[in-house]
DOTI-976572 format. One record per residue (C-alpha): residue number from 1; residue in one letter; x, y, z. Coordinates in Angstrom, 2 decimals, decimal comma. Layout:
// residues N
NUM | A | X | Y | Z
...
This chain:
// residues 169
1 | M | -12,02 | -25,41 | 20,37
2 | N | -8,09 | -25,38 | 20,89
3 | A | -7,41 | -25,41 | 17,48
4 | T | -9,76 | -22,23 | 16,82
5 | K | -8,10 | -20,39 | 19,87
6 | G | -4,62 | -21,16 | 18,21
7 | F | -5,67 | -19,92 | 14,88
8 | I | -6,85 | -16,79 | 16,42
9 | L | -3,66 | -16,46 | 18,43
10 | C | -1,63 | -16,81 | 15,32
11 | I | -3,79 | -14,19 | 13,45
12 | A | -3,36 | -11,72 | 16,15
13 | L | 0,48 | -12,31 | 16,60
14 | A | 0,78 | -11,90 | 12,80
15 | G | -0,96 | -8,49 | 13,06
16 | L | 1,25 | -7,48 | 15,69
17 | V | 4,40 | -8,44 | 13,78
18 | G | 3,08 | -6,79 | 10,81
19 | C | 2,38 | -3,56 | 12,65
20 | N | 5,98 | -3,70 | 14,12
21 | E | 7,36 | -4,10 | 10,55
22 | S | 5,43 | -1,15 | 9,25
23 | H | 6,61 | 1,27 | 12,00
24 | R | 10,25 | -0,05 | 11,45
25 | S | 10,08 | 0,64 | 7,70
26 | A | 8,42 | 4,29 | 8,41
27 | S | 11,18 | 5,19 | 10,48
28 | I | 13,96 | 4,05 | 7,94
29 | T | 12,47 | 6,16 | 5,10
30 | A | 11,82 | 9,29 | 7,32
31 | P | 13,63 | 12,25 | 5,81
32 | P | 16,96 | 13,06 | 7,50
33 | P | 16,58 | 15,91 | 10,12
34 | L | 17,12 | 19,60 | 9,25
35 | Q | 20,71 | 21,07 | 9,16
36 | T | 21,19 | 22,18 | 12,93
37 | L | 23,32 | 25,06 | 13,65
38 | D | 24,78 | 24,06 | 17,02
39 | S | 27,17 | 27,03 | 17,77
40 | F | 27,61 | 30,51 | 16,84
41 | V | 30,39 | 32,57 | 18,36
42 | L | 31,43 | 36,12 | 18,16
43 | V | 34,70 | 37,76 | 19,08
44 | D | 33,92 | 41,39 | 19,26
45 | S | 35,85 | 44,55 | 18,44
46 | F | 37,27 | 44,56 | 22,04
47 | G | 38,26 | 40,74 | 22,08
48 | V | 35,10 | 39,74 | 23,89
49 | D | 34,32 | 36,10 | 23,07
50 | S | 30,55 | 35,21 | 23,23
51 | E | 31,28 | 31,63 | 24,40
52 | V | 33,61 | 32,62 | 27,26
53 | S | 31,97 | 35,77 | 28,55
54 | S | 28,33 | 35,04 | 27,66
55 | H | 27,18 | 37,90 | 30,03
56 | T | 29,44 | 40,58 | 28,68
57 | P | 27,66 | 42,83 | 26,29
58 | L | 29,11 | 42,63 | 22,72
59 | E | 30,19 | 45,72 | 20,84
60 | I | 31,29 | 46,08 | 17,17
61 | D | 33,03 | 49,67 | 16,90
62 | P | 34,47 | 50,98 | 13,56
63 | Y | 37,05 | 53,03 | 15,49
64 | Y | 38,39 | 50,27 | 17,67
65 | Y | 40,76 | 47,76 | 16,06
66 | D | 39,40 | 48,98 | 12,60
67 | G | 36,02 | 47,35 | 13,17
68 | V | 37,43 | 43,97 | 12,88
69 | F | 35,38 | 41,11 | 14,59
70 | E | 35,44 | 37,27 | 14,13
71 | I | 32,65 | 34,86 | 13,71
72 | Y | 32,74 | 31,08 | 14,23
73 | W | 30,01 | 28,51 | 13,78
74 | G | 29,24 | 24,80 | 13,93
75 | V | 26,84 | 22,50 | 12,53
76 | E | 25,43 | 19,15 | 13,96
77 | R | 26,10 | 17,04 | 10,88
78 | G | 28,30 | 17,45 | 7,55
79 | S | 25,94 | 17,36 | 4,84
80 | Q | 26,05 | 20,00 | 2,07
81 | Y | 24,78 | 23,34 | 3,68
82 | D | 24,95 | 27,19 | 3,13
83 | F | 25,74 | 29,53 | 5,60
84 | Y | 24,49 | 33,02 | 6,04
85 | L | 25,60 | 36,02 | 8,31
86 | S | 23,07 | 38,84 | 8,60
87 | V | 22,60 | 41,87 | 10,88
88 | G | 19,18 | 43,50 | 11,85
89 | P | 17,63 | 45,97 | 14,16
90 | T | 15,20 | 43,54 | 15,69
91 | A | 15,35 | 39,86 | 17,02
92 | N | 13,47 | 38,74 | 13,89
93 | I | 15,61 | 37,32 | 11,28
94 | N | 13,27 | 38,41 | 8,44
95 | D | 14,35 | 42,16 | 9,38
96 | S | 18,03 | 41,43 | 8,72
97 | L | 20,06 | 41,89 | 5,86
98 | T | 22,61 | 39,37 | 4,75
99 | V | 26,20 | 40,47 | 4,64
100 | Y | 28,10 | 37,02 | 4,22
101 | S | 27,41 | 33,71 | 2,64
102 | E | 29,46 | 30,53 | 2,22
103 | S | 28,69 | 27,10 | 0,71
104 | C | 29,93 | 24,39 | 3,11
105 | G | 30,05 | 20,71 | 3,64
106 | P | 32,31 | 17,78 | 3,61
107 | G | 35,58 | 18,53 | 1,30
108 | Q | 35,17 | 22,30 | 1,63
109 | Y | 36,72 | 25,15 | 3,50
110 | C | 33,76 | 25,09 | 6,03
111 | G | 32,78 | 21,50 | 6,87
112 | F | 31,25 | 20,80 | 10,14
113 | T | 32,76 | 24,32 | 11,43
114 | G | 33,52 | 27,55 | 10,03
115 | G | 34,88 | 30,94 | 10,69
116 | A | 35,26 | 34,49 | 9,03
117 | I | 37,15 | 37,66 | 9,90
118 | C | 34,77 | 40,58 | 9,35
119 | Q | 35,06 | 44,51 | 9,41
120 | Y | 32,57 | 47,07 | 10,03
121 | S | 33,47 | 50,53 | 8,75
122 | A | 32,50 | 53,94 | 9,88
123 | D | 30,48 | 54,42 | 6,39
124 | F | 28,13 | 51,77 | 7,78
125 | T | 29,39 | 49,06 | 5,61
126 | L | 29,88 | 45,32 | 6,69
127 | G | 32,06 | 42,85 | 5,03
128 | C | 33,48 | 39,55 | 5,93
129 | A | 36,31 | 37,42 | 4,30
130 | D | 36,98 | 38,53 | 0,70
131 | Q | 33,31 | 39,30 | -0,05
132 | P | 32,21 | 42,59 | -1,04
133 | A | 31,09 | 44,94 | 2,02
134 | V | 27,31 | 45,52 | 2,31
135 | D | 25,84 | 49,06 | 3,01
136 | I | 23,82 | 48,46 | 6,20
137 | Y | 23,11 | 52,31 | 6,90
138 | D | 19,33 | 51,95 | 6,22
139 | I | 18,69 | 49,60 | 9,24
140 | F | 20,25 | 52,09 | 11,71
141 | V | 17,94 | 54,55 | 13,69
142 | E | 20,52 | 55,92 | 16,01
143 | V | 24,12 | 55,46 | 16,77
144 | P | 25,17 | 53,42 | 18,83
145 | Q | 22,30 | 51,16 | 18,30
146 | A | 21,27 | 47,68 | 19,53
147 | M | 21,39 | 45,02 | 16,68
148 | Y | 21,16 | 41,08 | 16,28
149 | L | 23,87 | 39,30 | 14,32
150 | F | 22,14 | 36,05 | 13,02
151 | A | 24,11 | 32,83 | 11,90
152 | E | 21,93 | 30,67 | 9,64
153 | A | 22,53 | 27,25 | 8,00
154 | C | 20,41 | 25,81 | 5,35
155 | D | 20,21 | 22,80 | 3,53
156 | R | 17,65 | 21,03 | 1,24
157 | D | 15,53 | 20,49 | 4,29
158 | G | 15,29 | 23,83 | 5,62
159 | C | 17,21 | 26,44 | 7,90
160 | S | 18,10 | 26,79 | 11,42
161 | F | 19,64 | 29,89 | 13,15
162 | R | 21,10 | 31,40 | 16,19
163 | R | 21,41 | 34,95 | 16,89
164 | L | 23,72 | 37,26 | 19,34
165 | P | 22,69 | 40,76 | 20,45
166 | V | 25,36 | 43,23 | 19,98
167 | T | 25,68 | 46,99 | 19,97
168 | M | 27,01 | 48,76 | 16,83
169 | F | 28,62 | 52,13 | 16,91
């Protein structure tokens, strides 16, 4: 009788150990997490920093400081990713126009963090860094208009984004 109980106990323990091993191997082979955009900061035309003055409305004005503003971003991990800046009239990123893109990652200008100087002009064009300006006239209904700036980081597993509300003149 004791030998039978011992045999059953050994089989039960082997089953538990086997379950534990399969769980451990499943967690090792799980895909890496999505590239996560940790921060998105805007310093608007008037020098308001969205990180420092989170409750002060952000404004981009082509007639003040020549419409120049700055963006900064940070990602959670340093794998290869693409960064996109877009602007849209709604809080839905699908309604936005991409105005800037950059390939980032280890060994590149923008590794874990990046930044760009952008300029919004009175002819409704918006450009960043040395990239051509994009005509955003079609997304305006009135001037000034409440808009959203979107920062998006994408890698092979997908994309994550953050948005900031801004008034554009």
